[in-house]
ROFI-980027 format. One record per atom (N, C-alpha, C): atom name; z, y, x; residue number from 1. Coordinates in pm, whole numbers, plus 32768, in hexadecimal, padded with zeros to 4 digits. Layout:
N
CA/Z/Y/X/NUM
...
END
This chain:
130
N/7000/8843/76F9/1
CA/7033/87BD/76F2/1
C/7053/8788/777D/1
N/6FFC/87A3/77DB/2
CA/700F/8771/7862/2
C/708C/87B0/78A1/2
N/70AA/882D/788A/3
CA/711F/8870/78C0/3
C/719F/8835/7885/3
N/719E/8817/7804/4
CA/7213/87DB/77C3/4
C/722D/874F/77FC/4
N/71C3/8706/7815/5
CA/71D0/867F/784D/5
C/720D/8686/78DA/5
N/71DF/86E5/792D/6
CA/7214/86F6/79B3/6
C/72A7/871F/79AF/6
N/72C7/8778/7952/7
CA/7352/87A5/7945/7
C/73AC/8731/791A/7
N/737B/86DB/78C2/8
CA/73C8/8668/7895/8
C/73E0/8606/7909/8
N/737A/85ED/7958/9
CA/7389/8593/79CA/9
C/73E8/85CF/7A32/9
N/73DB/8650/7A4E/10
CA/7433/8692/7AAE/10
C/74C3/868F/7A7E/10
N/74D8/86A5/79FD/11
CA/7560/86A0/79C6/11
C/759B/8615/79CE/11
N/754C/85AF/79AE/12
CA/757C/8525/79B6/12
C/759C/84FF/7A46/12
N/7545/8525/7AA2/13
CA/755C/8507/7B2F/13
C/75D9/854F/7B62/13
N/75ED/85CB/7B38/14
CA/7665/8615/7B5F/14
C/76E3/85D5/7B29/14
N/76DD/85A2/7AAD/15
CA/7750/8560/7A72/15
C/7773/84E0/7ABD/15
N/770D/8495/7AE5/16
CA/7724/841A/7B32/16
C/7764/843B/7BB8/16
N/7730/849F/7BFE/17
CA/7766/84C5/7C80/17
C/77F7/84F5/7C71/17
N/7813/8545/7C0D/18
CA/789A/8576/7BF4/18
C/78F9/8503/7BD4/18
N/78CD/84A4/7B83/19
CA/7920/8431/7B61/19
C/793F/83DE/7BDD/19
N/78DB/83C6/7C32/20
CA/78F1/837A/7CAD/20
C/7950/83C3/7D0B/20
N/7944/8445/7D13/21
CA/799C/8494/7D68/21
C/7A2C/848C/7D38/21
N/7A41/849B/7CB6/22
CA/7AC9/8492/7C7D/22
C/7B03/8407/7C92/22
N/7AB2/83A0/7C7E/23
CA/7AE2/8316/7C91/23
C/7B08/82FD/7D22/23
N/7ABB/8332/7D80/24
CA/7ADC/831B/7E0D/24
C/7B5A/8365/7E34/24
N/7B70/83DC/7DFF/25
CA/7BEA/8427/7E1D/25
C/7C63/83E2/7DE2/25
N/7C5B/83B9/7D63/26
CA/7CCC/8378/7D22/26
C/7CE3/82EB/7D55/26
N/7C7A/82A9/7D7E/27
CA/7C87/821E/7DAA/27
C/7CAF/820F/7E3A/27
N/7CA4/8278/7E8A/28
CA/7CC8/826B/7F16/28
C/7D5F/8278/7F24/28
N/7D9A/8216/7F66/29
CA/7E29/8215/7F79/29
C/7E46/8221/800D/29
N/7E97/8282/802F/30
CA/7EBF/8291/80B9/30
C/7F49/8254/80C9/30
N/7F54/81F2/8120/31
CA/7FD4/81B3/8139/31
C/8028/820D/8191/31
N/80A5/821B/816D/32
CA/8104/8263/81BF/32
C/8148/8201/821D/32
N/8176/8232/828C/33
CA/81CA/81E0/82E3/33
C/825B/81F6/82B8/33
N/82B2/81A1/82E7/34
CA/8340/81B0/82C7/34
C/8373/8235/82FD/34
N/8347/825A/8373/35
CA/8375/82DA/83AD/35
C/8345/8351/835B/35
N/82D2/8344/8315/36
CA/82A3/83B0/82BF/36
C/8306/83CD/824D/36
N/834B/8366/821E/37
CA/83AD/837A/81B3/37
C/8418/83DE/81DC/37
N/843D/83D8/825A/38
CA/84A9/842E/828B/38
C/8477/84B3/82C1/38
N/83F9/84B7/82EE/39
CA/83C0/8533/8321/39
C/839B/8593/82AF/39
N/836C/855A/8241/40
CA/8341/85AB/81D0/40
C/83AD/85A4/8165/40
N/83B1/8605/810E/41
CA/8415/8605/80A2/41
C/83DC/85B5/802C/41
N/83F1/8532/802C/42
CA/83B4/84DB/7FC8/42
C/841A/849E/7F68/42
N/8494/84CF/7F6A/43
CA/84FB/849B/7F10/43
C/84D1/84B7/7E80/43
N/84D7/844E/7E2D/44
CA/84B1/845B/7DA1/44
C/841C/8453/7D88/44
N/83CF/843B/7DEF/45
CA/833D/8434/7DE1/45
C/830E/83A4/7DE5/45
N/829C/838A/7DA8/46
CA/825C/8307/7DB3/46
C/8219/82FE/7E3B/46
N/822B/828C/7E7E/47
CA/81F7/827B/7F04/47
C/81B4/81F3/7F11/47
N/815F/81E8/7F76/48
CA/8121/816A/7F9D/48
C/813A/815F/8033/48
N/8194/8104/805A/49
CA/81C3/80FD/80E4/49
C/81A2/8076/8120/49
N/816E/8078/819B/50
CA/8151/7FFC/81E3/50
C/81B7/7FEC/8253/50
N/81E9/7F72/8261/51
CA/8248/7F57/82CC/51
C/8254/7EC2/82E5/51
N/82A2/7E9F/8349/52
CA/82B6/7E13/836F/52
C/8342/7DE9/8343/52
N/834C/7D72/8305/53
CA/83CB/7D3F/82D3/53
C/8425/7D1A/8349/53
N/849F/7D4F/8346/54
CA/8502/7D31/83AE/54
C/8534/7CA3/8398/54
N/8533/7C53/8401/55
CA/855F/7BC8/83F9/55
C/85EE/7BBE/83C4/55
N/8603/7B62/8367/56
CA/8688/7B46/8332/56
C/86BA/7BA5/82C7/56
N/8664/7BFF/8296/57
CA/8693/7C61/8233/57
C/8669/7C40/81A4/57
N/861C/7BD7/818F/58
CA/85EC/7BB7/8109/58
C/865C/7B75/80B9/58
N/8678/7BAE/8044/59
CA/86E1/7B77/7FED/59
C/86AB/7B72/7F5F/59
N/86AF/7AFB/7F25/60
CA/8685/7AE9/7E9A/60
C/8701/7AF6/7E43/60
N/8703/7B5B/7DF0/61
CA/8774/7B75/7D97/61
C/874B/7B52/7D09/61
N/87A8/7B5F/7CAE/62
CA/878B/7B44/7C21/62
C/8736/7BB6/7BE9/62
N/86B3/7BA0/7BDC/63
CA/865A/7C04/7BA2/63
C/8613/7C5E/7C05/63
N/8632/7C52/7C86/64
CA/85EB/7CA4/7CE9/64
C/85EE/7C63/7D72/64
N/8595/7C94/7DC8/65
CA/858D/7C68/7E53/65
C/85A4/7CE3/7EA9/65
N/85F1/7CD3/7F11/66
CA/8614/7D43/7F68/66
C/85F6/7D1C/7FF9/66
N/85BF/7D7A/8046/67
CA/85A5/7D63/80D4/67
C/8596/7DEA/8118/67
N/858F/7DEA/819C/68
CA/8583/7E64/81EA/68
C/84FE/7E60/8235/68
N/84B8/7ED1/8235/69
CA/843E/7EDD/8284/69
C/8452/7F4A/82ED/69
N/8408/7F3E/835B/70
CA/8410/7FA4/83C3/70
C/8384/7FCB/83EF/70
N/8380/803C/8432/71
CA/8303/8074/8465/71
C/82F4/8047/84F5/71
N/82A4/7FDE/850B/72
CA/8299/7FA7/8592/72
C/824F/8002/85F3/72
N/820B/8068/85C1/73
CA/81C3/80C5/8618/73
C/8216/813F/863D/73
N/8290/8146/860E/74
CA/82E5/81B9/8627/74
C/8340/819D/869E/74
N/835B/8203/86EB/75
CA/83B7/81F2/875B/75
C/8447/81E7/872B/75
N/8465/8222/86B7/76
CA/84ED/821D/8683/76
C/850B/81A0/8632/76
N/84A4/8150/8615/77
CA/84B4/80D6/85C5/77
C/84FB/80F2/8541/77
N/84CD/8158/84F9/78
CA/8506/8178/8477/78
C/84F6/8102/8418/78
N/8556/80F0/83BF/79
CA/854E/8085/835D/79
C/857A/80B8/82D5/79
N/8552/806F/826D/80
CA/8579/8092/81E5/80
C/8588/8011/8195/80
N/85E7/8012/813A/81
CA/85FD/7FA0/80E2/81
C/8599/7FA6/8070/81
N/8564/7F32/804A/82
CA/8508/7F27/7FD9/82
C/854B/7ECF/7F70/82
N/8550/7F00/7EF6/83
CA/8587/7EB3/7E86/83
C/8515/7E9F/7E23/83
N/84EA/7E22/7E15/84
CA/847D/7E02/7DBA/84
C/84B8/7DC2/7D3D/84
N/84AC/7E0A/7CCF/85
CA/84DC/7DD7/7C4E/85
C/8465/7D99/7C08/85
N/846F/7D1A/7BED/86
CA/8401/7CD2/7BAE/86
C/8409/7C40/7BD3/86
N/839A/7BFF/7BCD/87
CA/8394/7B71/7BEC/87
C/83C2/7B58/7C7B/87
N/841B/7AF8/7C8C/88
CA/8448/7AD7/7D13/88
C/83E3/7A7C/7D58/88
N/8373/7A6A/7D18/89
CA/830A/7A13/7D4C/89
C/82A5/7A64/7D9E/89
N/82D8/7AB5/7DFC/90
CA/827F/7B02/7E52/90
C/827D/7AC2/7EDC/90
N/8211/7AD6/7F23/91
CA/81FC/7A97/7FA4/91
C/822A/7AF3/8015/91
N/82AE/7AFF/8025/92
CA/82E6/7B50/8090/92
C/832C/7AF2/80F1/92
N/8315/7B07/8171/93
CA/8353/7AB1/81D6/93
C/8373/7B06/8251/93
N/83CC/7AD3/82A6/94
CA/83F4/7B1A/831F/94
C/837B/7B3E/8373/94
N/8372/7BBD/839B/95
CA/8306/7BEB/83F0/95
C/8285/7C0D/83A9/95
N/8281/7BFB/8325/96
CA/8207/7C19/82D9/96
C/81ED/7CAF/82D6/96
N/816E/7CD4/82D6/97
CA/8147/7D5E/82BF/97
C/8138/7D6D/8228/97
N/8183/7DCB/81ED/98
CA/8180/7DDC/815C/98
C/815F/7E6C/8139/98
N/812E/7E7D/80C0/99
CA/8119/7F00/8084/99
C/8171/7F04/8008/99
N/81CC/7F64/8004/100
CA/8227/7F73/7F92/100
C/81FE/7FF0/7F45/100
N/81E5/7FDD/7EC3/101
CA/81C1/804C/7E6B/101
C/8235/8064/7E0D/101
N/8265/80DE/7E07/102
CA/82D4/80FE/7DAE/102
C/8309/8189/7DC9/102
N/8385/81A2/7D9F/103
CA/83C0/8226/7DB3/103
C/842A/821F/7E21/103
N/8435/828B/7E6C/104
CA/8495/8294/7ED9/104
C/850B/82E6/7EAB/104
N/8583/82AA/7EAF/105
CA/85FA/82F0/7E7F/105
C/864E/832E/7EEF/105
N/8619/832D/7F68/106
CA/8661/8367/7FD9/106
C/869B/82FE/8035/106
N/86BB/8289/7FFE/107
CA/86F1/821C/8050/107
C/86A1/819C/8041/107
N/8655/818F/7FD6/108
CA/8609/8114/7FBE/108
C/858B/8134/7F6F/108
N/852A/80D9/7F7C/109
CA/84B2/80DE/7F28/109
C/84CC/807E/7EB6/109
N/84C9/80B2/7E3D/110
CA/84D5/805E/7DC5/110
C/8446/8038/7DA1/110
N/841E/7FC1/7DCB/111
CA/8392/7F99/7DC5/111
C/836E/7F5B/7D3F/111
N/82F9/7F81/7D0F/112
CA/82C0/7F44/7C97/112
C/8255/7EDF/7CBD/112
N/822A/7EE5/7D3C/113
CA/81C4/7E88/7D6D/113
C/81D8/7E76/7E04/113
N/81CC/7DFA/7E31/114
CA/81D5/7DDB/7EBF/114
C/815C/7D84/7EE2/114
N/810F/7DB2/7F43/115
CA/809B/7D68/7F72/115
C/80B5/7D3A/8000/115
N/8090/7CC0/801E/116
CA/80A4/7C89/80A4/116
C/801E/7C76/80E7/116
N/8015/7CA6/8162/117
CA/7F9B/7C92/81B0/117
C/7F98/7C00/81DA/117
N/7F29/7BBF/81BE/118
CA/7F1B/7B31/81E1/118
C/7F06/7B24/8277/118
N/7F47/7AC4/82B6/119
CA/7F2F/7AB0/8345/119
C/7EA1/7A80/835B/119
N/7E67/7AAB/83C7/120
CA/7DDD/7A85/83E5/120
C/7DD9/79F7/8419/120
N/7D7F/79A8/83E2/121
CA/7D6D/791F/840F/121
C/7CE8/7911/8459/121
N/7CB1/7980/8485/122
CA/7C2F/797E/84C7/122
C/7C39/793E/8550/122
N/7BE2/78E2/856B/123
CA/7BD5/78A6/85EF/123
C/7B42/78AB/8612/123
N/7B21/78DA/868B/124
CA/7A94/78DD/86AE/124
C/7A5A/7851/86B5/124
N/79DC/7846/8693/125
CA/7998/77C3/8696/125
C/798B/7794/8726/125
N/7998/7712/8735/126
CA/7985/76D5/87B9/126
C/78F2/76DE/87DE/126
N/78D3/76FF/8859/127
CA/7846/7703/8883/127
C/780A/7678/8878/127
N/778B/7671/8853/128
CA/7748/75F0/8846/128
C/773A/75AF/88CF/128
N/7741/752B/88CF/129
CA/7731/74E1/894A/129
C/77B4/74B9/898B/129
N/7822/74D5/894A/130
CA/78A4/74AF/8982/130
C/78D7/7436/8940/130
END
């Protein structure tokens, strides 16, 4: 009886560890840079790309929003057009850091989701006594 109990606990613990491992692998998302789109053969693939919105490129069209992002860490300043089909009520603005999730067709990311990094409003506290 004691051996069966130990085997049951070991099996349950192994299942929990395996489930956590699978969840961490599937849940971890690696952001690509804009230059990665062109370095790797990602045409027709689903991608998650981070970049900075080029000033003056945001256009709200009938049924979609279009803008250009670039890789600010690249020496070549590679850029790619993002076409977001969905609610035009997204928080995209000039100079924003965005993450575009969607498929890359070779010239644009057809995004199903666009996330905007919120600007930091952190200010250090004033020292007491001032």
